Phi, psi and omega in degrees: 000140182266356183269136168272099183300335182294341180261010177257140170295158179232132359271162186195130163276127177233127176260142178264117190298322179291324176291325173299314173295333176296313183294312181302322181294322178285323174302314178300325180293317182295313183291327176294317181294315187267345182085003184269148169268128185246124183237155174286133170268117186291344180289341173271325185201124186219034183277083190296344180298332179259005177305325175305330175286316179300321188296342180291338189237328175226171184219029181201172183207165180245135177235154177235020175196168180302320184291319183281331171293321176295319181293321171299321181289318180283317191256345174258330180089018173217148180298159191265153164271104190255133171220133174219150176307324182204147172252135178274140180314311189286349176269335195301316184297317177301317182298321177303322182292337187252005194240148164250338176225138176231124181248137182251137184284343183208156174304318186294327174297314178302307181303321184291332182247000186296320181292327175298319175302310184299323184265008180285140182303332177252151178290117170242126185277131187257141172214168175250135172279126176258153178243100183287357176076013185220125180199142177267006170301128185265336180273110187309323179307328188253359187265112184280353181254014172307147174312127175078016181304142175281353194258119167087167187253131180277157186300329182300325180278008176237027180297339178268010183088181184273146172295153177298130176103352177283129180249342179213166175241147180223130172231153174214105184223007177255162177208112182046042182261166182261174180298332187283328174291316175298323177301323173303305183307310186296330180296318180292316182296322174299319181297315190263341185230359186306326184293353177269344189306320175303330180280350192255167178252329189208164174219128184256116188263014169068202183247194180089005178273098192271067201277359182252004170296149185299323188262014179281136183270092191278337176295322180290318178306308179304316183297314185283334175291320181294310179306317191285312179303319179292324180288320186254345184058030181262143168288123183259134183242139171234139181226068179290152172248307183301320180307333187287313186257012186302125177049041182258349189186170189233172171249117185266123179229175184224134172288124181260331187193153180230121176248155181224134180214114177061040180081354182262117182265127178252139175250110174279118190262174171270021172225169188230134175295306185295333179264329189246332183229048188299333184296328182299314185280329185280318189295325332278168173206153181264113183291158171280151176243127174302121177085011180246156175231179168294160183310135181226125181298130179103347181255155177300120185239138187216148161276144171258125180244153177274176183264010172271170180266006172290128183307315188276015180280060180217153172214150173171183007244166179234152170248145181239167180292328184219161183300136173284139172229156174313130177105346174295140176270137177243126179254102177282121178277151174059058184241021180265336180262144176065313178296313180299326185284347188255355189300156173221181177243030182314138178068008187074011183288134183295142176290130180306150174295174181222130187210175181225140174265111184285159176305336172285355184078035179232152177266133174237122186274126178265327183199137176229155189245156182207205183297314188295327175300318174297309191292319192285352176279340194253339173184000000 
């Protein structure tokens, strides 16, 4: 690791500028070579304190709410590609002010707002989210093609064709997937919805493209995107979230106490799984800890506990090279995407600070949190 964790306050999310730029460079390379527009999905990464760096490589983002669209408009400097499962009447005019594209989850939602779009002072490109009924996502919580899914329009409901004014289609059926999974999805999408392509200007292939993972075949992705563009003449949009911040930073925590019950030692930290790493419990998955392994006979082994009073605010077990004591640092790896955007101040536990380890090898604190952040969320 290039970061000197002794210089990082605890608790703190810290992003490594060099690793972040490496991801951004690869994303820009894929975009340049394939001709596809690659934008950031805020639902996976919205650390706007590093957007000045990101703007050197990309120029857009995908939003799913008024606040995300506004963040794109104000901090990236461009209108958002906006999609939401449903739009509230009171929010829609604000969305228009911050959006260049708006995708609708149902025909009913499009019909409700189509006249507003047509009469708006600026041109907004309208699209529909489609549900191809095929996904290789095995975890139901993240599978938009589960039976009875509320997300997207199935082909059978478009037998009468596309409504007037629709310029694009949007699908999102991948999750930390490779280019070969995308290839399978494209085959189904062409089969079920290809007859509409001549009427369209763009197709949004959603997120879940983990193109910055070490084993991702970016050459294959470029190849299938170029082939699809040549075949359809459509503008292609990809909106990954995880790929931008994948393995770019950590959550730095500290052991505050160690308790033992029936032979199980639990190291209690100054962070919470339920409040600061909720994705670990939702997915669920066991995060990696720097310098620790899965339980190994003969090594000091601990369950890791959070600092909230939720009984299930624990994760484990890990083995370490030496006994843990209060004051030891625990470094959770790959904690910058998805984790940060889902955090809460449950139990009044302080939100971890946010910082960057610069390419010059210095720590810069971007934000720290306190009582007012907790209080102002509640009334």
